[in-house]
C-alpha positions as CSV (number, residue, x, y, z in Angstrom):
1,X,0.0,0.0,0.0
2,X,1.7,3.2,-1.1
3,X,1.2,6.4,0.8
4,X,-0.1,9.5,-1.0
5,X,2.1,12.6,-0.6
6,X,0.7,14.9,2.1
7,X,1.6,18.1,0.3
8,X,1.6,18.9,-3.4
9,X,3.8,21.6,-4.8
10,X,2.0,24.5,-6.4
11,X,3.0,23.3,-9.9
12,X,1.6,19.8,-9.1
13,X,-1.7,21.3,-7.9
14,X,-2.4,23.0,-11.2
15,X,-4.0,20.5,-13.6
16,X,-2.5,20.3,-17.1
17,X,-5.8,21.4,-18.6
18,X,-5.5,24.7,-16.7
19,X,-2.2,25.7,-18.3
20,X,-2.5,27.1,-21.8
21,X,0.1,26.3,-24.5
22,X,0.8,30.0,-25.0
23,X,2.0,30.5,-21.4
24,X,5.7,30.9,-21.5
25,X,7.4,31.3,-18.1
26,X,10.9,30.7,-19.4
27,X,11.9,34.3,-18.7
28,X,10.0,34.6,-15.4
29,X,11.7,35.9,-12.3
30,X,10.6,34.2,-9.1
31,X,9.9,36.5,-6.2
32,X,8.8,40.1,-5.7
33,X,8.5,41.9,-9.1
34,X,9.1,45.2,-7.4
35,X,12.8,44.3,-6.9
36,X,13.2,43.5,-10.6
37,X,11.3,46.6,-11.8
38,X,13.2,48.9,-9.4
39,X,16.5,47.8,-10.9
40,X,15.6,47.8,-14.6
41,X,14.9,50.8,-16.8
42,X,11.5,50.9,-18.6
43,X,11.4,52.0,-22.2
44,X,8.6,54.4,-23.1
45,X,7.7,55.0,-26.8
46,X,6.0,58.3,-27.4
47,X,5.4,60.5,-30.4
48,X,8.1,62.9,-29.1
49,X,10.6,60.0,-29.1
50,X,11.7,57.1,-27.0
51,X,13.1,57.5,-23.5
52,X,14.1,55.2,-20.7
53,X,12.9,55.7,-17.2
54,X,13.1,53.9,-13.9
55,X,10.0,53.9,-11.7
56,X,10.3,53.6,-8.0
57,X,7.5,53.1,-5.5
58,X,8.1,55.0,-2.3
59,X,5.6,55.0,0.6
60,X,5.9,57.9,3.0
61,X,3.7,60.0,5.2
62,X,3.1,63.6,4.1
63,X,1.5,66.7,5.6
64,X,-0.8,68.8,3.6
65,X,-1.3,72.4,4.7
66,X,-4.4,74.5,4.3
67,X,-2.9,76.2,1.2
68,X,-2.3,72.8,-0.4
69,X,1.5,72.7,0.1
70,X,2.8,69.2,0.8
71,X,5.7,68.4,3.2
72,X,7.2,64.9,3.1
73,X,10.6,63.2,3.7
74,X,11.9,61.0,0.9
75,X,14.3,58.2,1.7
76,X,18.1,58.8,1.0
77,X,18.1,56.5,-2.1
78,X,16.1,59.0,-4.1
79,X,18.7,61.1,-6.0
80,X,18.6,64.9,-5.7
81,X,17.2,66.8,-8.6
82,X,14.0,67.2,-10.5
83,X,11.6,64.3,-10.6
84,X,8.2,63.6,-12.0
85,X,6.0,62.4,-9.1
86,X,2.6,60.9,-9.1
87,X,0.7,61.0,-5.8
88,X,-1.8,58.5,-4.6
89,X,-3.6,60.0,-1.7
90,X,-5.3,57.7,0.8
91,X,-7.8,59.7,2.8
92,X,-9.3,58.1,6.0
93,X,-13.1,58.0,5.6
94,X,-13.6,56.6,9.1
95,X,-12.9,58.6,12.3
């Protein structure tokens, strides 16, 4: 009487019929994609021309004054100079 394995790997748990032939994971990087993206430039194709950028996600606390001015402290790994910044503001809706 053979024992069945107690735990299946994730790959074993996915039935062959769930994986499509066009799936190609040969260039996949295991782990957190943030680490990969934060180290690799991203190429943007625009009408004005191609450019390479590097996008970093930074989570910090900021203070917004009545006049709309924002004060925040960026981590030291952000280089000095002019940057294009997109803000995602999370307002607390519950007291």
